KEFIRO-269932 format. One line per 2 residues: number of its first residue (from 1); their letters; for each residue x, y, z of N, C-alpha, C. Coordinates in nm, 3 decimals. Layout:
// KEFIRO-269932
NUM> A> X Y Z X Y Z X Y Z; ...
***
This chain:
// KEFIRO-269932
1> MF> -1.924 -0.760 -1.709 -1.870 -0.690 -1.594 -1.724 -0.653 -1.615; -1.644 -0.745 -1.673 -1.504 -0.714 -1.701 -1.492 -0.668 -1.844
3> SP> -1.444 -0.546 -1.862 -1.424 -0.490 -1.994 -1.288 -0.421 -1.994; -1.184 -0.489 -2.043 -1.047 -0.436 -2.034 -1.034 -0.297 -2.094
5> KT> -0.969 -0.209 -2.017 -0.953 -0.071 -2.058 -0.844 -0.052 -2.162; -0.750 -0.146 -2.169 -0.642 -0.136 -2.266 -0.620 -0.272 -2.331
7> ER> -0.555 -0.270 -2.444 -0.523 -0.395 -2.512 -0.425 -0.478 -2.430; -0.338 -0.409 -2.358 -0.243 -0.481 -2.272 -0.317 -0.563 -2.167
9> IE> -0.418 -0.501 -2.103 -0.496 -0.575 -2.004 -0.572 -0.689 -2.070; -0.622 -0.667 -2.190 -0.694 -0.773 -2.261 -0.604 -0.893 -2.287
11> KL> -0.481 -0.866 -2.327 -0.386 -0.975 -2.350 -0.352 -1.047 -2.220; -0.326 -0.971 -2.116 -0.294 -1.032 -1.987 -0.411 -1.115 -1.934
13> AQ> -0.532 -1.070 -1.962 -0.651 -1.144 -1.918 -0.658 -1.281 -1.985; -0.610 -1.290 -2.107 -0.607 -1.419 -2.176 -0.501 -1.511 -2.116
15> IF> -0.395 -1.452 -2.064 -0.288 -1.532 -2.002 -0.325 -1.573 -1.860; -0.398 -1.487 -1.790 -0.434 -1.514 -1.650 -0.586 -1.513 -1.632
17> PK> -0.658 -1.603 -1.696 -0.805 -1.601 -1.686 -0.856 -1.630 -1.546; -0.785 -1.713 -1.468 -0.828 -1.745 -1.331 -0.823 -1.621 -1.242
19> VI> -0.722 -1.537 -1.264 -0.710 -1.414 -1.185 -0.828 -1.322 -1.215; -0.860 -1.308 -1.343 -0.973 -1.223 -1.382 -1.102 -1.277 -1.324
21> KE> -1.119 -1.409 -1.326 -1.240 -1.468 -1.270 -1.250 -1.439 -1.120; -1.137 -1.446 -1.049 -1.137 -1.418 -0.906 -1.170 -1.271 -0.880
23> LE> -1.118 -1.182 -0.964 -1.148 -1.040 -0.949 -1.296 -1.012 -0.980; -1.350 -1.082 -1.078 -1.492 -1.066 -1.109 -1.579 -1.107 -0.990
25> DI> -1.537 -1.212 -0.920 -1.611 -1.255 -0.802 -1.602 -1.150 -0.690; -1.487 -1.083 -0.680 -1.471 -0.979 -0.578 -1.555 -0.857 -0.613
27> FN> -1.549 -0.815 -0.741 -1.623 -0.697 -0.786 -1.756 -0.737 -0.847; -1.826 -0.828 -0.782 -1.950 -0.882 -0.838 -2.071 -0.791 -0.818
29> NT> -2.050 -0.680 -0.749 -2.158 -0.585 -0.725 -2.095 -0.447 -0.710; -2.177 -0.345 -0.690 -2.123 -0.210 -0.678 -2.013 -0.206 -0.571
31> SN> -1.898 -0.150 -0.607 -1.778 -0.159 -0.522 -1.710 -0.024 -0.505; -1.666 0.002 -0.383 -1.581 0.117 -0.352 -1.443 0.065 -0.315
33> VY> -1.340 0.134 -0.363 -1.202 0.094 -0.336 -1.131 0.205 -0.260; -1.063 0.167 -0.152 -0.990 0.262 -0.068 -0.844 0.216 -0.058
35> ID> -0.752 0.300 -0.104 -0.610 0.263 -0.106 -0.533 0.351 -0.008; -0.483 0.289 0.098 -0.401 0.358 0.198 -0.257 0.360 0.145
37> WQ> -0.229 0.456 0.057 -0.099 0.456 -0.012 0.017 0.474 0.086; -0.004 0.544 0.196 0.101 0.561 0.296 0.139 0.427 0.358
39> NV> 0.049 0.331 0.354 0.075 0.196 0.402 0.124 0.108 0.288; 0.057 0.118 0.175 0.084 0.031 0.061 0.224 0.052 0.003
41> IH> 0.270 0.175 0.001 0.397 0.206 -0.066 0.514 0.127 -0.007; 0.503 0.092 0.122 0.612 0.019 0.187 0.611 -0.130 0.151
43> WQ> 0.504 -0.179 0.092 0.499 -0.319 0.052 0.599 -0.349 -0.059; 0.632 -0.246 -0.138 0.715 -0.267 -0.256 0.852 -0.326 -0.221
45> EK> 0.908 -0.284 -0.109 1.040 -0.333 -0.070 1.037 -0.483 -0.046; 0.932 -0.531 0.020 0.922 -0.674 0.050 0.885 -0.755 -0.074
47> LG> 0.805 -0.695 -0.162 0.763 -0.766 -0.283 0.875 -0.776 -0.386; 0.960 -0.674 -0.388 1.068 -0.673 -0.487 1.024 -0.619 -0.622
49> WH> 0.907 -0.558 -0.628 0.860 -0.491 -0.749 0.774 -0.373 -0.709; 0.735 -0.291 -0.807 0.673 -0.163 -0.775 0.536 -0.147 -0.841
51> FN> 0.452 -0.066 -0.776 0.318 -0.041 -0.828 0.321 0.074 -0.927; 0.264 0.051 -1.043 0.243 0.157 -1.140 0.100 0.206 -1.119
53> LR> 0.084 0.325 -1.061 -0.048 0.373 -1.022 -0.142 0.389 -1.141; -0.089 0.426 -1.254 -0.173 0.442 -1.373 -0.228 0.306 -1.418
55> RL> -0.142 0.205 -1.418 -0.186 0.072 -1.460 -0.281 0.009 -1.359; -0.259 0.038 -1.231 -0.352 -0.012 -1.130 -0.491 0.047 -1.153
57> KQ> -0.498 0.176 -1.180 -0.628 0.240 -1.204 -0.693 0.182 -1.330; -0.616 0.156 -1.433 -0.671 0.098 -1.555 -0.731 -0.040 -1.528
59> LL> -0.663 -0.119 -1.444 -0.716 -0.251 -1.411 -0.847 -0.239 -1.335; -0.851 -0.154 -1.234 -0.973 -0.138 -1.155 -1.087 -0.082 -1.240
61> DS> -1.054 0.008 -1.332 -1.157 0.065 -1.419 -1.210 -0.036 -1.520; -1.143 -0.150 -1.532 -1.189 -0.255 -1.624 -1.309 -0.331 -1.568
63> FN> -1.346 -0.303 -1.443 -1.464 -0.365 -1.382 -1.570 -0.257 -1.365; -1.680 -0.270 -1.439 -1.777 -0.160 -1.442 -1.858 -0.146 -1.314
65> TV> -1.836 -0.234 -1.218 -1.905 -0.222 -1.089 -1.830 -0.130 -0.992; -1.706 -0.095 -1.025 -1.627 -0.009 -0.937 -1.678 0.135 -0.950
67> KF> -1.732 0.188 -0.842 -1.789 0.323 -0.844 -1.680 0.428 -0.838; -1.580 0.406 -0.752 -1.469 0.500 -0.742 -1.351 0.432 -0.674
69> VK> -1.234 0.492 -0.693 -1.112 0.446 -0.627 -1.053 0.565 -0.553; -1.059 0.562 -0.421 -1.003 0.669 -0.339 -0.862 0.631 -0.294
71> IY> -0.771 0.724 -0.305 -0.633 0.698 -0.263 -0.591 0.806 -0.164; -0.518 0.764 -0.062 -0.481 0.853 0.048 -0.328 0.856 0.059
73> TG> -0.273 0.975 0.047 -0.128 0.988 0.055 -0.090 1.127 0.102; 0.026 1.138 0.165 0.073 1.266 0.215 0.148 1.345 0.110
75> TL> 0.160 1.476 0.134 0.234 1.565 0.046 0.351 1.625 0.123; 0.470 1.608 0.070 0.589 1.668 0.130 0.609 1.808 0.074
77> ED> 0.611 1.905 0.161 0.624 2.044 0.120 0.757 2.068 0.050; 0.751 2.139 -0.062 0.871 2.177 -0.138 0.951 2.054 -0.183
79> NQ> 0.883 1.944 -0.210 0.948 1.823 -0.257 0.896 1.791 -0.398; 0.986 1.798 -0.497 0.946 1.781 -0.636 0.890 1.642 -0.663
81> QS> 0.953 1.539 -0.605 0.906 1.402 -0.626 0.764 1.384 -0.572; 0.737 1.444 -0.457 0.604 1.437 -0.399 0.502 1.506 -0.489
83> KE> 0.537 1.621 -0.543 0.447 1.693 -0.633 0.418 1.612 -0.759; 0.521 1.546 -0.809 0.502 1.465 -0.930 0.410 1.346 -0.903
85> QI> 0.423 1.287 -0.784 0.338 1.175 -0.751 0.192 1.219 -0.738; 0.169 1.333 -0.675 0.032 1.385 -0.663 -0.027 1.409 -0.800
87> KE> 0.051 1.467 -0.891 0.003 1.492 -1.027 -0.027 1.360 -1.098; 0.059 1.259 -1.078 0.037 1.128 -1.139 -0.096 1.068 -1.092
89> IE> -0.122 1.081 -0.963 -0.246 1.027 -0.906 -0.367 1.099 -0.964; -0.360 1.231 -0.970 -0.472 1.308 -1.022 -0.495 1.281 -1.170
91> DA> -0.387 1.272 -1.247 -0.399 1.247 -1.391 -0.458 1.110 -1.419; -0.432 1.014 -1.329 -0.483 0.878 -1.349 -0.631 0.867 -1.317
93> GY> -0.688 0.968 -1.250 -0.830 0.968 -1.224 -0.873 0.917 -1.089; -0.779 0.906 -0.996 -0.815 0.866 -0.861 -0.888 0.980 -0.789
95> AL> -0.969 0.944 -0.690 -1.022 1.043 -0.596 -0.917 1.058 -0.486; -0.850 1.171 -0.483 -0.733 1.190 -0.397 -0.769 1.257 -0.266
97> ST> -0.714 1.203 -0.158 -0.720 1.269 -0.027 -0.577 1.283 0.021; -0.535 1.406 0.049 -0.395 1.429 0.089 -0.388 1.533 0.199
99> KP> -0.276 1.533 0.269 -0.248 1.632 0.372 -0.097 1.638 0.389; -0.044 1.743 0.452 0.102 1.755 0.466 0.162 1.643 0.551
101> VK> 0.278 1.597 0.509 0.354 1.500 0.587 0.427 1.573 0.698; 0.415 1.523 0.820 0.486 1.581 0.932 0.622 1.512 0.947
103> LM> 0.727 1.591 0.966 0.859 1.535 0.989 0.889 1.541 1.138; 0.887 1.425 1.202 0.909 1.417 1.346 1.058 1.407 1.374
105> KI> 1.110 1.496 1.458 1.251 1.493 1.495 1.271 1.399 1.613; 1.351 1.295 1.592 1.378 1.196 1.697 1.525 1.207 1.737
107> SI> 1.547 1.231 1.864 1.684 1.252 1.912 1.768 1.126 1.905; 1.894 1.143 1.861 1.993 1.036 1.870 2.115 1.087 1.949
109> DV> 2.092 1.188 2.029 2.199 1.250 2.109 2.223 1.164 2.234; 2.337 1.096 2.237 2.369 1.007 2.349 2.468 1.070 2.446
111> SS> 2.492 1.199 2.433 2.594 1.265 2.515 2.560 1.267 2.664; 2.433 1.257 2.698 2.394 1.269 2.839 2.354 1.136 2.903
113> IQ> 2.380 1.024 2.834 2.343 0.894 2.890 2.467 0.807 2.910; 2.454 0.705 2.992 2.562 0.608 3.010 2.578 0.524 2.882
115> KD> 2.701 0.476 2.861 2.729 0.400 2.739 2.646 0.272 2.727; 2.605 0.218 2.843 2.528 0.094 2.839 2.377 0.118 2.855
117> SP> 2.335 0.243 2.842 2.193 0.277 2.858 2.118 0.260 2.726; 2.001 0.197 2.729 1.919 0.181 2.607 1.819 0.296 2.588
119> AI> 1.838 0.405 2.663 1.739 0.514 2.664 1.709 0.569 2.525; 1.812 0.587 2.443 1.792 0.640 2.308 1.751 0.529 2.212
121> LK> 1.810 0.414 2.228 1.783 0.302 2.137 1.638 0.257 2.140; 1.572 0.274 2.255 1.434 0.227 2.266 1.338 0.304 2.176
123> SF> 1.384 0.417 2.123 1.301 0.492 2.028 1.299 0.426 1.891; 1.395 0.335 1.867 1.407 0.274 1.735 1.393 0.121 1.737
125> IK> 1.416 0.061 1.851 1.416 -0.084 1.862 1.304 -0.129 1.955; 1.227 -0.227 1.911 1.118 -0.276 1.993 1.170 -0.329 2.126
127> KS> 1.091 -0.304 2.231 1.131 -0.340 2.367 1.161 -0.489 2.379; 1.080 -0.572 2.315 1.099 -0.717 2.324 1.232 -0.761 2.265
129> FL> 1.277 -0.689 2.160 1.406 -0.722 2.099 1.520 -0.659 2.177; 1.499 -0.534 2.220 1.604 -0.463 2.293 1.642 -0.539 2.420
131> SK> 1.545 -0.603 2.484 1.573 -0.676 2.608 1.662 -0.797 2.585; 1.673 -0.841 2.459 1.756 -0.957 2.426 1.902 -0.919 2.399
133> LD> 1.928 -0.791 2.384 2.064 -0.748 2.353 2.147 -0.741 2.481; 2.271 -0.788 2.472 2.359 -0.780 2.589 2.420 -0.640 2.599
135> IE> 2.490 -0.614 2.707 2.545 -0.481 2.732 2.643 -0.440 2.622; 2.722 -0.537 2.576 2.821 -0.507 2.473 2.753 -0.456 2.345
137> AV> 2.640 -0.517 2.310 2.569 -0.475 2.189 2.513 -0.334 2.204; 2.458 -0.304 2.321 2.404 -0.171 2.348 2.515 -0.067 2.342
139> EY> 2.629 -0.099 2.404 2.742 -0.006 2.402 2.792 0.016 2.260; 2.795 -0.090 2.183 2.840 -0.079 2.043 2.750 0.017 1.964
141> LN> 2.620 0.000 1.979 2.526 0.086 1.907 2.535 0.230 1.955; 2.551 0.250 2.085 2.566 0.386 2.137 2.693 0.452 2.087
143> NK> 2.799 0.372 2.072 2.924 0.426 2.017 2.905 0.473 1.873; 2.824 0.398 1.798 2.796 0.438 1.659 2.718 0.571 1.658
145> LT> 2.626 0.585 1.751 2.552 0.711 1.760 2.643 0.825 1.802; 2.741 0.795 1.888 2.838 0.896 1.930 2.914 0.951 1.810
147> LL> 2.951 0.863 1.719 3.023 0.905 1.598 2.937 0.999 1.514; 2.807 0.969 1.505 2.717 1.057 1.432 2.704 1.192 1.503
149> NK> 2.698 1.189 1.636 2.688 1.313 1.713 2.810 1.402 1.688; 2.927 1.342 1.677 3.049 1.418 1.653 3.047 1.485 1.515
151> QG> 2.964 1.429 1.424 2.949 1.489 1.291 2.840 1.596 1.290; 2.782 1.621 1.408 2.678 1.722 1.418 2.538 1.670 1.396
153> IL> 2.525 1.539 1.387 2.393 1.478 1.366 2.337 1.438 1.502; 2.239 1.513 1.549 2.183 1.491 1.682 2.040 1.438 1.678
155> YI> 1.981 1.433 1.561 1.845 1.379 1.549 1.824 1.329 1.405; 1.723 1.249 1.390 1.681 1.207 1.256 1.537 1.253 1.236
157> EE> 1.498 1.269 1.111 1.361 1.309 1.079 1.283 1.188 1.029; 1.174 1.160 1.097 1.088 1.047 1.061 0.956 1.102 1.006
159> PK> 0.927 1.075 0.876 0.800 1.124 0.820 0.681 1.053 0.882; 0.577 1.128 0.910 0.457 1.071 0.970 0.335 1.130 0.903
161> CN> 0.250 1.041 0.851 0.127 1.086 0.785 0.031 0.969 0.782; -0.054 0.962 0.882 -0.145 0.849 0.897 -0.285 0.888 0.851
163> FD> -0.347 0.799 0.772 -0.480 0.828 0.719 -0.587 0.733 0.773; -0.557 0.666 0.883 -0.655 0.570 0.937 -0.788 0.637 0.968
165> VE> -0.784 0.755 1.029 -0.907 0.825 1.066 -0.986 0.863 0.942; -0.916 0.921 0.843 -0.984 0.966 0.721 -1.046 0.849 0.644
167> IG> -0.971 0.739 0.633 -1.025 0.625 0.558 -1.143 0.563 0.633; -1.127 0.544 0.763 -1.237 0.489 0.842 -1.362 0.575 0.834
169> RD> -1.341 0.708 0.839 -1.454 0.802 0.830 -1.521 0.793 0.694; -1.439 0.789 0.587 -1.496 0.782 0.453 -1.571 0.652 0.429
171> MQ> -1.516 0.542 0.478 -1.584 0.413 0.462 -1.719 0.416 0.533; -1.722 0.473 0.653 -1.846 0.481 0.729 -1.947 0.571 0.658
173> KD> -1.901 0.687 0.611 -1.989 0.781 0.543 -2.045 0.720 0.414; -1.957 0.657 0.337 -2.002 0.595 0.212 -2.096 0.479 0.239
175> FE> -2.067 0.404 0.345 -2.152 0.292 0.383 -2.294 0.338 0.413; -2.305 0.454 0.474 -2.436 0.504 0.515 -2.511 0.576 0.403
177> SD> -2.437 0.620 0.299 -2.502 0.710 0.202 -2.509 0.660 0.058; -2.406 0.584 0.010 -2.405 0.560 -0.135 -2.450 0.421 -0.178
179> GA> -2.477 0.332 -0.086 -2.538 0.205 -0.120 -2.449 0.102 -0.187; -2.319 0.120 -0.182 -2.230 0.018 -0.240 -2.240 -0.112 -0.161
181> EN> -2.219 -0.223 -0.229 -2.230 -0.354 -0.166 -2.094 -0.409 -0.123; -1.988 -0.369 -0.194 -1.855 -0.422 -0.167 -1.759 -0.310 -0.130
183> YI> -1.679 -0.335 -0.026 -1.582 -0.237 0.021 -1.444 -0.300 0.016; -1.360 -0.245 -0.072 -1.230 -0.303 -0.100 -1.122 -0.215 -0.037
185> LW> -1.047 -0.269 0.056 -0.946 -0.191 0.128 -0.806 -0.240 0.097; -0.720 -0.147 0.055 -0.577 -0.176 0.037 -0.504 -0.124 0.160
187> ST> -0.490 -0.208 0.260 -0.418 -0.173 0.382 -0.407 -0.297 0.468; -0.308 -0.298 0.556 -0.292 -0.409 0.651 -0.299 -0.360 0.795
189> DS> -0.343 -0.237 0.814 -0.341 -0.174 0.946 -0.451 -0.228 1.036; -0.416 -0.256 1.160 -0.511 -0.313 1.257 -0.626 -0.219 1.288
191> DF> -0.608 -0.088 1.269 -0.711 0.009 1.303 -0.838 -0.007 1.220; -0.829 -0.082 1.110 -0.947 -0.099 1.025 -1.032 -0.220 1.064
193> AD> -0.995 -0.287 1.170 -1.071 -0.405 1.212 -1.216 -0.370 1.244; -1.238 -0.258 1.314 -1.374 -0.220 1.354 -1.463 -0.186 1.233
195> PI> -1.420 -0.096 1.143 -1.509 -0.067 1.028 -1.533 -0.189 0.939; -1.430 -0.274 0.924 -1.447 -0.395 0.844 -1.549 -0.488 0.909
197> TQ> -1.541 -0.501 1.040 -1.636 -0.586 1.113 -1.778 -0.533 1.098; -1.795 -0.401 1.108 -1.928 -0.342 1.093 -1.985 -0.367 0.955
199> IK> -1.901 -0.350 0.854 -1.946 -0.373 0.716 -1.994 -0.517 0.699; -1.919 -0.611 0.752 -1.958 -0.752 0.740 -2.084 -0.781 0.820
201> DD> -2.091 -0.727 0.941 -2.207 -0.753 1.027 -2.336 -0.698 0.967; -2.324 -0.593 0.886 -2.442 -0.533 0.825 -2.472 -0.592 0.687
203> GK> -2.410 -0.704 0.656 -2.446 -0.777 0.536 -2.378 -0.734 0.408; -2.279 -0.648 0.417 -2.203 -0.608 0.299 -2.076 -0.693 0.290
205> KA> -2.007 -0.680 0.177 -1.884 -0.757 0.157 -1.762 -0.667 0.173; -1.664 -0.716 0.249 -1.536 -0.646 0.264 -1.425 -0.738 0.217
207> VI> -1.329 -0.681 0.145 -1.215 -0.758 0.094 -1.089 -0.675 0.117; -0.984 -0.742 0.163 -0.854 -0.676 0.181 -0.763 -0.716 0.065
209> FA> -0.702 -0.617 0.002 -0.597 -0.642 -0.097 -0.465 -0.618 -0.026; -0.381 -0.721 -0.019 -0.256 -0.709 0.056 -0.165 -0.825 0.016
211> TS> -0.050 -0.831 0.082 0.040 -0.944 0.065 -0.002 -1.054 0.161; -0.023 -1.171 0.109 -0.070 -1.282 0.192 0.022 -1.304 0.311
213> GK> -0.037 -1.319 0.431 0.040 -1.344 0.551 0.094 -1.219 0.618; 0.066 -1.101 0.563 0.120 -0.976 0.617 0.013 -0.887 0.680
215> VA> -0.107 -0.940 0.693 -0.216 -0.860 0.749 -0.208 -0.861 0.902; -0.238 -0.746 0.964 -0.235 -0.736 1.110 -0.328 -0.840 1.171
217> PE> -0.287 -0.902 1.283 -0.369 -1.006 1.347 -0.512 -0.961 1.376; -0.528 -0.835 1.419 -0.661 -0.784 1.450 -0.749 -0.780 1.326
219> LD> -0.688 -0.746 1.213 -0.762 -0.741 1.087 -0.791 -0.882 1.036; -0.694 -0.968 1.051 -0.710 -1.107 1.009 -0.820 -1.176 1.090
221> AT> -0.832 -1.138 1.217 -0.931 -1.200 1.305 -1.075 -1.169 1.264; -1.096 -1.069 1.179 -1.231 -1.038 1.133 -1.282 -1.144 1.036
223> GV> -1.192 -1.227 0.985 -1.231 -1.331 0.890 -1.250 -1.279 0.749; -1.209 -1.154 0.725 -1.226 -1.095 0.593 -1.138 -1.167 0.491
225> FV> -1.186 -1.177 0.368 -1.109 -1.241 0.262 -0.993 -1.151 0.223; -0.875 -1.210 0.210 -0.755 -1.135 0.171 -0.713 -1.180 0.031
227> FD> -0.714 -1.088 -0.062 -0.668 -1.116 -0.198 -0.520 -1.083 -0.207; -0.440 -1.180 -0.248 -0.296 -1.162 -0.255 -0.261 -1.082 -0.380
229> IK> -0.206 -0.963 -0.361 -0.178 -0.875 -0.474 -0.069 -0.929 -0.567; 0.006 -1.030 -0.521 0.106 -1.089 -0.610 0.041 -1.152 -0.733
231> KI> -0.086 -1.185 -0.721 -0.158 -1.246 -0.833 -0.177 -1.148 -0.949; -0.174 -1.019 -0.920 -0.196 -0.920 -1.026 -0.069 -0.841 -1.057
233> KE> 0.044 -0.895 -1.019 0.171 -0.824 -1.043 0.184 -0.777 -1.187; 0.163 -0.869 -1.282 0.185 -0.835 -1.423 0.090 -0.727 -1.472
235> FI> -0.024 -0.713 -1.408 -0.120 -0.610 -1.447 -0.082 -0.472 -1.396; -0.010 -0.465 -1.283 0.007 -0.336 -1.216 0.152 -0.295 -1.194
237> CF> 0.249 -0.379 -1.228 0.389 -0.341 -1.209 0.442 -0.270 -1.333; 0.566 -0.224 -1.327 0.629 -0.159 -1.441 0.673 -0.265 -1.542
239> PR> 0.673 -0.232 -1.672 0.706 -0.330 -1.775 0.839 -0.402 -1.753; 0.939 -0.331 -1.705 1.071 -0.393 -1.686 1.069 -0.502 -1.579
241> EI> 0.964 -0.503 -1.496 0.956 -0.600 -1.387 0.873 -0.723 -1.422; 0.819 -0.726 -1.543 0.742 -0.843 -1.587 0.840 -0.950 -1.636
243> PK> 0.824 -1.074 -1.590 0.914 -1.182 -1.634 0.915 -1.197 -1.785; 1.029 -1.236 -1.840 1.043 -1.246 -1.985 0.944 -1.344 -2.046
245> NI> 0.917 -1.455 -1.977 0.826 -1.553 -2.035 0.685 -1.497 -2.051; 0.647 -1.406 -1.961 0.515 -1.343 -1.972 0.516 -1.241 -2.086
247> KD> 0.625 -1.168 -2.100 0.637 -1.074 -2.211 0.626 -1.148 -2.344; 0.690 -1.264 -2.353 0.685 -1.343 -2.476 0.542 -1.389 -2.506
249> KI> 0.468 -1.427 -2.402 0.329 -1.468 -2.421 0.244 -1.353 -2.471; 0.268 -1.236 -2.413 0.193 -1.117 -2.456 0.218 -1.090 -2.604
251> DS> 0.344 -1.097 -2.645 0.380 -1.068 -2.783 0.329 -1.174 -2.879; 0.305 -1.294 -2.829 0.265 -1.404 -2.917 0.115 -1.408 -2.943
253> IK> 0.037 -1.334 -2.865 -0.108 -1.334 -2.885 -0.140 -1.265 -3.017; -0.208 -1.338 -3.108 -0.233 -1.288 -3.244 -0.363 -1.208 -3.250
255> GQ> -0.374 -1.132 -3.356 -0.497 -1.060 -3.382 -0.508 -0.927 -3.311; -0.404 -0.891 -3.238 -0.405 -0.763 -3.168 -0.271 -0.694 -3.190
257> RD> -0.274 -0.563 -3.189 -0.150 -0.488 -3.204 -0.063 -0.509 -3.082; 0.067 -0.498 -3.101 0.160 -0.507 -2.989 0.140 -0.385 -2.901
259> SF> 0.083 -0.406 -2.782 0.053 -0.292 -2.695 0.123 -0.303 -2.562; 0.220 -0.389 -2.555 0.285 -0.414 -2.425 0.341 -0.286 -2.365
261> RS> 0.395 -0.201 -2.450 0.457 -0.079 -2.398 0.364 0.042 -2.410; 0.238 0.016 -2.442 0.142 0.127 -2.452 0.101 0.171 -2.311
263> P> 0.039 0.286 -2.299 -0.003 0.336 -2.168 -0.098 0.239 -2.099
***
C-alpha cells in the first residue's frame, strides 16, 4: 500500500516508521482527500513552518489507495503570486477548484462617531473581548484610527473566499457516486460537522488532518479522528525548515543516493 514516490520519502520513512504505519492505517482503503487551502494556509503562522504543496502531493501519492487529492483555493485577479501558486498546484497534479477572491472593504472611518464609541472597532474585535476594554482603551484605539484617516486611509480590504459549500457538495457527490471508503479532510471549519457526521453514520471512515487542539468544537464533537499534521512536518515542509539532526539522519542512510534536495 505504501510505495514512496521519491527517494527522499523512502529515507524519511525509515526514520519515521511509526508515522508511515499510522498513515497506512488511515489510507487502508480507497480514499479521497479534500484540502481547504483557504483554511489550511493560515495554519502556517501558528506552526512556524510552511507547506510545500509539491512534497505534500508526493507523500499522498505514495499511498496507492488515494484516488484523488482535491484542493480548494481562491485566485486573486492580476496578482502574480496568486497565478504562480495556481500553476504550482496544477503542475503538482492536484484536482483544483478555484474562484475569484473577493476583497471586502471594511470602514475604519471614525470621523462621525464619538471618541469612546466601539462602533467601528466591533468590526474587528470580538464582542466578548470588546466588552472587557475600558473607555480609555477604546479612545486610544479610535485615536489610532483617526491618524490613519488623516493619511487618507478610510477602509481596509479583507480578502474573502470561502469553499465550505463547494467542499461539502463535492464530498456528498463523491460519497454517493464513486464508492470511496475513506474521506480525508484538511480543514478545521465547523461547517463540515454535518457531512462528516453523515459519512460516519453511513459506515464510511472520516479523518481530519489538522493541528491537534485547533479543531472547531462542532467538528470535534463528531468524534472524528484528528491526525496531527506536525507528525509529517519533515515530509511536507521546505528543506530549510527540517531540523539539522533529521537532515543528518537522511544523509547517513546508506545504499541510496543523496536525494534530500531532489524534487
